[in-house]
C-alpha positions as CSV (number, residue, x, y, z in Angstrom):
1,M,0.0,0.0,0.0
2,T,1.4,3.4,-1.0
3,L,1.6,6.3,1.4
4,M,-1.0,8.2,-0.7
5,T,-3.4,5.1,-0.5
6,L,-2.9,4.9,3.2
7,R,-3.8,8.6,3.7
8,V,-7.0,8.2,1.7
9,A,-7.9,5.1,3.7
10,I,-7.4,7.0,7.0
11,I,-9.6,9.9,5.8
12,I,-12.4,7.5,4.8
13,V,-12.2,5.6,8.1
14,S,-12.2,8.8,10.1
15,T,-15.2,10.1,8.2
16,L,-17.1,6.9,8.9
17,I,-16.2,7.1,12.6
18,V,-17.5,10.7,12.8
19,T,-20.7,9.7,10.9
20,W,-21.2,6.7,13.2
21,T,-20.6,8.8,16.3
22,S,-23.0,11.6,15.2
23,F,-25.6,9.2,13.9
24,P,-25.4,5.8,15.5
25,N,-27.6,4.1,12.9
26,G,-25.6,5.5,9.9
27,M,-26.4,8.2,7.4
28,E,-29.3,6.2,5.8
29,A,-30.9,5.8,9.2
30,A,-29.9,8.9,11.1
31,E,-31.5,9.7,14.4
32,D,-35.0,11.0,13.7
33,G,-35.2,14.7,14.2
34,R,-31.5,15.4,13.6
35,F,-29.6,16.1,10.4
36,P,-26.0,16.8,9.4
37,V,-25.0,20.4,8.8
38,T,-22.2,21.1,6.3
39,S,-21.7,24.8,6.0
40,N,-19.2,27.6,6.2
41,L,-21.8,29.8,8.0
42,R,-21.9,30.2,11.7
43,A,-24.7,31.9,13.6
44,G,-25.5,33.1,17.2
45,V,-28.6,34.7,18.5
46,A,-29.9,36.4,21.6
47,K,-33.1,38.2,22.6
48,V,-33.5,40.7,25.5
49,D,-36.4,42.4,27.2
50,I,-36.3,46.2,26.5
51,T,-39.5,47.2,28.2
52,P,-39.0,50.4,30.2
53,D,-39.0,50.2,34.0
54,Q,-41.5,53.0,34.2
55,T,-44.7,52.4,32.3
56,E,-47.3,54.3,34.3
57,G,-48.5,57.4,32.6
58,V,-45.9,57.1,29.8
59,M,-46.6,58.8,26.5
60,V,-46.1,56.3,23.7
61,T,-45.1,57.4,20.3
62,G,-46.8,56.8,16.9
63,H,-50.4,57.7,17.7
64,R,-49.5,59.5,20.9
65,R,-51.4,58.5,24.1
66,K,-50.7,57.8,27.7
67,V,-50.4,54.2,28.8
68,F,-50.6,52.6,32.2
69,G,-48.8,49.3,32.5
70,V,-47.7,46.6,30.1
71,R,-49.8,44.1,28.1
72,D,-46.7,42.3,26.7
73,P,-43.0,43.0,26.8
74,L,-41.0,44.9,24.2
75,R,-37.9,42.9,23.0
76,A,-34.9,43.3,20.9
77,G,-33.1,40.5,19.0
78,V,-29.5,40.2,17.8
79,L,-28.5,37.7,15.2
80,V,-24.7,37.5,14.4
81,L,-23.6,35.7,11.3
82,D,-20.0,34.8,10.2
83,D,-19.0,33.1,7.0
84,G,-15.3,32.7,8.0
85,E,-14.3,36.0,6.4
86,T,-17.1,38.5,7.1
87,K,-19.3,39.1,10.1
88,V,-22.7,40.9,10.1
89,A,-25.3,41.5,12.8
90,L,-29.1,41.9,12.3
91,V,-30.8,43.8,15.1
92,T,-34.6,43.9,15.5
93,L,-36.5,46.1,17.9
94,D,-40.1,46.4,19.0
95,T,-40.0,50.1,18.6
96,I,-41.5,52.6,16.2
97,G,-38.3,53.6,14.5
98,A,-34.5,53.0,14.3
99,W,-33.6,56.5,15.3
100,D,-30.3,57.9,13.9
101,E,-28.7,58.5,17.2
102,M,-29.8,55.1,18.5
103,V,-28.4,53.4,15.4
104,T,-25.0,55.1,15.9
105,L,-24.8,54.2,19.6
106,A,-26.0,50.6,19.0
107,R,-23.5,50.0,16.3
108,H,-20.6,51.3,18.4
109,R,-21.6,49.1,21.3
110,I,-22.2,46.0,19.2
111,E,-18.9,46.4,17.4
112,K,-17.2,46.6,20.8
113,E,-19.0,43.6,22.3
114,A,-19.3,41.3,19.4
115,G,-16.5,42.2,17.0
116,V,-18.8,43.0,14.1
117,P,-17.8,46.1,12.1
118,A,-20.2,48.9,12.6
119,A,-20.8,49.2,8.9
120,N,-22.0,45.6,8.8
121,I,-24.7,46.0,11.4
122,L,-28.4,46.4,10.3
123,V,-30.7,48.0,12.9
124,A,-34.4,47.6,12.1
125,A,-37.6,48.5,13.9
126,S,-41.0,46.8,13.7
127,H,-42.6,50.3,13.6
128,N,-44.6,49.5,16.8
129,H,-47.0,52.3,17.7
130,S,-47.4,51.3,21.3
131,G,-43.8,51.8,22.7
132,P,-41.7,54.8,23.9
133,S,-39.6,57.2,22.0
134,F,-35.9,57.2,22.2
135,E,-33.7,59.8,24.0
136,A,-30.0,58.9,24.3
137,N,-29.6,60.4,27.8
138,S,-32.8,59.0,29.3
139,K,-32.8,56.1,31.7
140,W,-34.5,53.9,29.1
141,G,-32.2,55.1,26.3
142,R,-29.1,54.1,28.2
143,A,-30.7,50.8,29.3
144,L,-31.6,50.0,25.7
145,I,-28.0,50.4,24.4
146,D,-26.7,48.4,27.3
147,A,-29.2,45.6,26.6
148,L,-28.2,45.5,22.9
149,G,-24.6,45.3,23.9
150,G,-25.3,42.4,26.2
151,A,-27.4,40.5,23.6
152,A,-24.7,41.0,21.0
153,R,-22.0,39.6,23.3
154,Q,-24.2,36.6,24.0
155,A,-25.0,36.0,20.3
156,A,-21.3,36.3,19.3
157,G,-20.3,33.9,22.1
158,G,-22.7,31.2,20.8
159,L,-21.7,31.0,17.2
160,R,-22.2,27.5,15.7
161,P,-22.4,26.1,12.1
162,V,-25.8,26.4,10.5
163,T,-27.6,26.0,7.3
164,V,-30.5,28.3,6.2
165,G,-33.9,27.3,5.0
166,Y,-36.4,29.7,3.3
167,G,-40.1,29.6,2.6
168,E,-43.2,31.8,2.2
169,D,-46.8,31.9,3.4
170,R,-49.5,34.5,3.7
171,I,-51.3,36.6,6.3
172,G,-54.9,37.7,6.1
173,F,-55.2,40.8,8.3
174,S,-53.4,43.5,6.3
175,I,-55.1,46.0,3.9
176,N,-54.2,49.1,1.8
177,R,-55.3,52.3,3.5
178,R,-55.4,54.6,0.4
179,K,-58.4,55.1,-1.8
180,V,-58.6,57.6,-4.7
181,I,-61.9,59.3,-5.0
182,N,-62.5,62.0,-7.6
183,G,-58.8,62.3,-8.3
184,R,-57.7,62.7,-4.7
185,A,-56.4,60.1,-2.2
186,V,-58.0,59.7,1.2
187,V,-57.5,57.5,4.1
188,R,-59.9,54.6,3.7
189,L,-59.6,50.8,4.0
190,N,-59.2,49.6,0.4
191,S,-59.4,45.9,-0.3
192,E,-58.7,46.5,-4.0
193,G,-55.6,48.6,-3.3
194,V,-52.0,47.2,-3.7
195,N,-51.1,44.9,-0.9
196,D,-48.4,42.4,0.0
197,P,-49.7,39.6,2.2
198,R,-46.7,37.4,1.8
199,V,-44.7,36.2,4.8
200,K,-41.0,35.5,4.2
201,V,-39.3,33.1,6.6
202,L,-35.6,32.3,7.2
203,R,-34.7,29.5,9.6
204,F,-31.2,29.0,10.8
205,D,-30.5,25.4,11.9
206,D,-27.6,23.7,13.7
207,G,-29.0,20.2,13.0
208,D,-29.2,19.1,16.6
209,S,-33.0,19.0,16.4
210,L,-36.0,20.2,14.4
211,T,-36.1,23.3,16.5
212,P,-34.4,26.2,14.6
213,L,-31.6,28.1,16.3
214,A,-33.1,31.4,15.0
215,V,-36.0,32.5,12.9
216,I,-36.5,35.6,10.9
217,M,-40.0,36.5,9.8
218,H,-40.7,39.4,7.3
219,A,-44.1,40.8,6.8
220,V,-45.8,44.0,5.6
221,C,-48.2,45.8,7.8
222,H,-48.3,48.8,10.2
223,P,-48.2,47.6,13.8
224,C,-50.9,50.0,14.9
225,F,-53.6,47.6,16.0
226,F,-53.8,49.3,19.4
227,T,-53.9,52.9,18.3
228,W,-57.0,55.1,18.1
229,G,-59.1,55.5,15.0
230,D,-62.8,55.5,15.3
231,K,-63.4,57.5,18.4
232,G,-66.7,55.7,19.0
233,S,-65.3,52.2,19.0
234,Q,-65.4,50.3,22.2
235,P,-63.8,49.2,24.5
236,Y,-60.9,51.5,23.7
237,P,-62.1,54.7,21.9
238,N,-58.9,56.5,22.8
239,G,-56.5,53.7,22.0
240,Y,-55.3,50.7,24.0
241,P,-54.2,51.9,27.4
242,K,-51.1,49.7,27.9
243,M,-47.7,49.3,26.4
244,S,-47.4,46.5,23.9
245,A,-45.2,45.1,21.0
246,D,-48.4,44.9,18.9
247,F,-48.8,42.0,16.4
248,P,-45.1,41.5,15.7
249,G,-44.5,40.8,19.4
250,E,-47.6,38.5,19.6
251,A,-46.4,36.6,16.5
252,Q,-42.8,36.2,17.9
253,T,-44.2,34.9,21.2
254,F,-46.5,32.4,19.3
255,V,-43.6,31.0,17.2
256,E,-41.4,30.6,20.3
257,M,-44.2,29.0,22.2
258,C,-44.6,26.4,19.4
259,Y,-40.9,25.4,19.9
260,A,-41.2,25.3,23.8
261,N,-39.2,28.6,23.9
262,Q,-36.1,26.9,22.6
263,T,-35.8,29.2,19.6
264,H,-35.5,33.0,19.1
265,S,-37.7,34.7,16.5
266,L,-37.0,38.1,15.0
267,F,-39.3,40.3,13.0
268,L,-38.4,42.5,10.0
269,Q,-40.9,45.0,8.7
270,G,-41.3,45.4,4.9
271,C,-42.6,48.3,2.8
272,A,-45.7,49.1,5.0
273,G,-46.0,52.8,4.4
274,D,-49.6,52.5,3.2
275,I,-50.5,49.1,4.6
276,R,-52.4,48.8,8.0
277,P,-54.6,46.3,9.9
278,N,-58.0,45.6,8.5
279,L,-60.1,46.9,11.4
280,P,-63.2,48.5,9.8
281,G,-64.7,51.7,11.4
282,F,-64.7,55.4,10.6
283,P,-62.2,55.1,9.1
284,Y,-60.9,52.3,11.3
285,R,-61.1,51.3,15.0
286,C,-58.7,50.4,17.8
287,A,-58.1,46.7,18.3
288,D,-59.2,44.6,21.3
289,E,-57.8,41.4,22.7
290,A,-59.5,39.2,20.1
291,D,-58.1,41.3,17.2
292,I,-54.5,41.1,18.4
293,Q,-54.7,37.4,19.0
294,W,-56.1,36.9,15.5
295,A,-53.3,38.8,13.9
296,G,-50.5,37.5,16.1
297,R,-51.6,33.9,15.6
298,D,-52.3,34.4,11.9
299,L,-48.7,35.6,11.3
300,G,-47.3,33.1,13.8
301,S,-49.1,30.2,12.2
302,A,-47.9,31.2,8.8
303,V,-44.3,31.2,10.1
304,V,-44.7,27.9,11.9
305,R,-46.2,26.2,8.9
306,T,-43.2,27.4,6.8
307,L,-40.7,26.4,9.5
308,A,-42.2,22.9,9.7
309,R,-42.1,22.4,5.9
310,G,-38.5,23.7,5.8
311,V,-37.0,20.6,7.4
312,T,-38.6,18.0,5.3
313,R,-35.9,15.9,3.5
314,E,-36.6,17.5,0.1
315,Q,-36.2,21.0,1.6
316,L,-33.0,20.1,3.4
317,R,-31.5,18.5,0.3
318,D,-31.9,21.8,-1.6
319,R,-30.1,23.9,1.0
320,P,-26.8,25.5,0.0
321,T,-23.6,24.4,1.9
322,Y,-21.7,27.6,1.1
323,Y,-23.0,31.1,2.2
324,A,-21.0,34.1,1.2
325,I,-21.7,37.2,3.3
326,R,-21.3,40.6,1.7
327,S,-22.3,43.9,3.1
328,A,-22.4,47.4,1.6
329,S,-24.0,50.7,2.4
330,T,-24.1,54.2,1.2
331,V,-25.5,57.6,2.3
332,V,-27.5,59.3,-0.5
333,S,-28.6,62.9,-0.8
334,L,-32.3,62.9,-1.5
335,P,-34.4,65.9,-2.8
336,G,-36.6,67.2,0.0
337,K,-39.4,69.7,0.2
338,E,-37.1,72.0,2.4
339,G,-33.7,71.0,1.1
340,R,-31.5,67.9,0.6
341,I,-32.0,65.0,3.0
342,S,-29.3,62.3,3.8
343,A,-30.4,58.7,4.0
344,E,-28.5,55.5,4.6
345,L,-29.2,52.5,2.4
346,Q,-27.8,49.1,3.0
347,A,-27.4,45.7,1.3
348,I,-26.5,42.5,3.0
349,K,-26.1,39.2,1.1
350,I,-26.3,35.9,3.0
351,G,-25.8,33.2,0.4
352,P,-28.7,33.4,-2.0
353,Y,-30.6,35.9,0.3
354,L,-30.4,39.6,-0.3
355,L,-31.5,42.2,2.3
356,L,-32.1,45.8,1.1
357,T,-33.0,48.5,3.6
358,M,-34.5,52.0,3.6
359,P,-34.6,54.4,6.6
360,G,-38.3,55.2,6.7
361,E,-41.7,54.2,5.7
362,P,-41.7,53.1,2.0
363,M,-45.0,52.5,0.3
364,V,-45.7,48.9,-0.6
365,E,-44.9,49.4,-4.3
366,Y,-41.2,49.9,-3.5
367,G,-40.9,46.3,-2.4
368,F,-42.5,45.0,-5.7
369,K,-40.3,47.3,-7.9
370,L,-37.1,46.3,-6.2
371,E,-38.0,42.6,-6.3
372,R,-38.8,42.7,-10.0
373,A,-35.3,44.2,-10.6
374,I,-33.4,41.6,-8.7
375,A,-35.6,38.5,-8.3
376,D,-33.8,36.5,-11.0
377,R,-30.5,36.9,-9.2
378,A,-31.3,36.5,-5.5
379,I,-34.1,35.9,-3.0
380,P,-35.0,39.5,-2.0
381,I,-36.1,40.7,1.4
382,I,-36.9,44.5,1.3
383,I,-36.8,46.2,4.7
384,G,-38.2,49.5,5.8
385,Y,-37.7,51.4,9.1
386,A,-34.0,50.5,9.2
387,N,-30.8,52.4,10.0
388,G,-32.5,55.8,10.4
389,N,-35.9,57.3,10.2
390,L,-36.8,60.0,7.6
391,G,-40.5,59.4,7.6
392,Y,-42.8,58.5,4.7
393,I,-41.2,57.4,1.4
394,A,-44.0,57.8,-1.1
395,T,-43.8,56.8,-4.7
396,A,-43.6,59.4,-7.4
397,D,-47.1,58.5,-8.6
398,A,-48.6,59.0,-5.2
399,Y,-47.9,62.8,-5.3
400,E,-50.2,63.1,-8.3
401,V,-53.2,62.3,-6.2
402,G,-51.9,63.4,-2.8
403,G,-53.0,61.9,0.4
404,Y,-51.5,61.4,3.8
405,E,-48.2,59.7,2.8
406,P,-47.0,62.1,0.1
407,N,-48.4,65.1,1.9
408,T,-46.6,64.4,5.1
409,S,-43.4,63.1,3.5
410,R,-40.3,65.3,3.7
411,L,-39.2,64.1,0.2
412,T,-40.2,65.2,-3.3
413,P,-41.3,62.8,-6.1
414,A,-37.8,62.8,-7.6
415,A,-36.6,60.8,-4.6
416,E,-38.0,57.5,-5.9
417,A,-35.7,57.2,-8.9
418,I,-32.6,57.9,-6.8
419,L,-33.6,55.3,-4.1
420,L,-34.3,52.6,-6.7
421,A,-31.1,53.3,-8.6
422,E,-28.9,53.4,-5.5
423,L,-30.4,50.3,-4.0
424,G,-29.9,48.6,-7.4
425,S,-26.2,49.6,-7.3
426,L,-25.8,48.3,-3.8
427,A,-27.4,45.0,-4.9
428,D,-24.8,44.8,-7.7
429,R,-22.0,45.4,-5.2
430,V,-22.9,42.6,-2.8
431,M,-24.1,40.1,-5.4
432,G,-20.9,40.5,-7.4
433,D,-22.5,38.9,-10.5
434,V,-22.6,41.9,-12.8
435,F,-20.0,44.4,-14.1
436,E,-20.3,47.6,-16.0
437,S,-17.3,46.7,-18.2
438,F,-14.7,43.9,-18.5
439,S,-12.4,46.0,-20.7
440,K,-8.9,46.9,-19.3
441,H,-8.1,49.1,-22.3
442,P,-6.5,52.3,-21.0
443,Q,-9.2,54.5,-22.8
444,D,-12.0,52.5,-21.2
445,V,-10.4,52.6,-17.8
446,Q,-9.9,56.4,-18.1
447,R,-13.5,56.8,-19.2
448,R,-14.8,54.9,-16.1
449,E,-12.6,57.0,-13.9
450,R,-14.0,60.3,-15.4
451,L,-17.5,59.1,-14.9
452,H,-16.9,58.1,-11.2
453,K,-15.2,61.5,-10.5
454,A,-18.1,63.3,-12.1
455,A,-20.6,61.4,-10.1
456,A,-18.7,62.1,-6.9
457,A,-18.4,65.8,-7.7
458,E,-22.2,65.9,-8.3
459,K,-22.9,64.3,-5.0
460,N,-20.6,66.8,-3.2
461,T,-22.4,69.7,-4.9
462,E,-25.8,68.3,-3.8
463,K,-24.6,68.1,-0.2
464,Q,-23.5,71.7,-0.3
């Protein structure tokens, strides 16, 4: 036997021993409920309660009202991912927004605690209308940043190999809230309006059981079940009187309950600028306990169905074994009604999955437009309310008929084209599958350099 043959034999025997040790009955009859994970990707996750200590007589933001006590806790989640070369962190919050100052402080703390570069950290809010506002020097503001740091440290300390499953389902409680009557848009529940009832689900598995290590759910709807609307609706004509995480919190709790609280679920909000709960009234009513259970369990059930389907043998067989992580961001200057407005956009690629973010409330059409542009190249997840908060992001067409979203937006109609183009460019950067030119001819290189310099000069002029 040659030395090379001996080495090959040793490798084969070692592999069989590992397989037999991990799965006593062999690969063909592996222990039921466990599956092997072959992947370069590692993940760690943690969640933390961020409910303020003081909740009596607190003014919540969104639809402002005083609350007394807590219905259900507000939480934050931190998911850290590492492909062996690049680390990213996804942070989710049961708050109305990802305020600029909070994002800066959170990134600094998470970078320190978890070793994730600040530029690779995505901070997203559910857009919950029943929680507090953020002030950096307040007791709650300081406690929130401390909590995020602790969660990030815990997540980074628990990294383990995972594979990622993906699936979709649907919810039935969301509805468009814009109706055009006689050429003008008004607030009205519109079942014929554009809507996106899809639920997108990512599950991160270490293979030790059928319980996922972490779950990301993505849905499109304002979390404003508990806010006022129809002043005559009972039993809460002035809005629900307690702090709550609204339907995203209820759904996360439901999913975790189904897995005996052995998993962590995180919620990402989509392009929900003109999508709200379907609670009929004049023009709509505040939810009660039955409503919030309906929505939370509707979304939670959609997620659980998708999760269960995702670990069947056919689904597991199709999972990638290599997940490249790429992250890119840019700050764009957008045309505003009172001057230029800066906005951070971010793209994060995790294997075949592409996350694109906007720092405000994009109308639902933004999600569809971005998906159409990139759906043949990746599985897109379009996220609003992330890495800043510039308010409503209306489509250019919406300004023609007016209505609440374009009328209250700080932007002009020209912002849409810039946002779509810049997000498309970020997608190109992280996907790495397209190039403007392959030519290395000196004239072509010089031409590209001139174009890049001209674009940079134009951006500097706009900022001034």
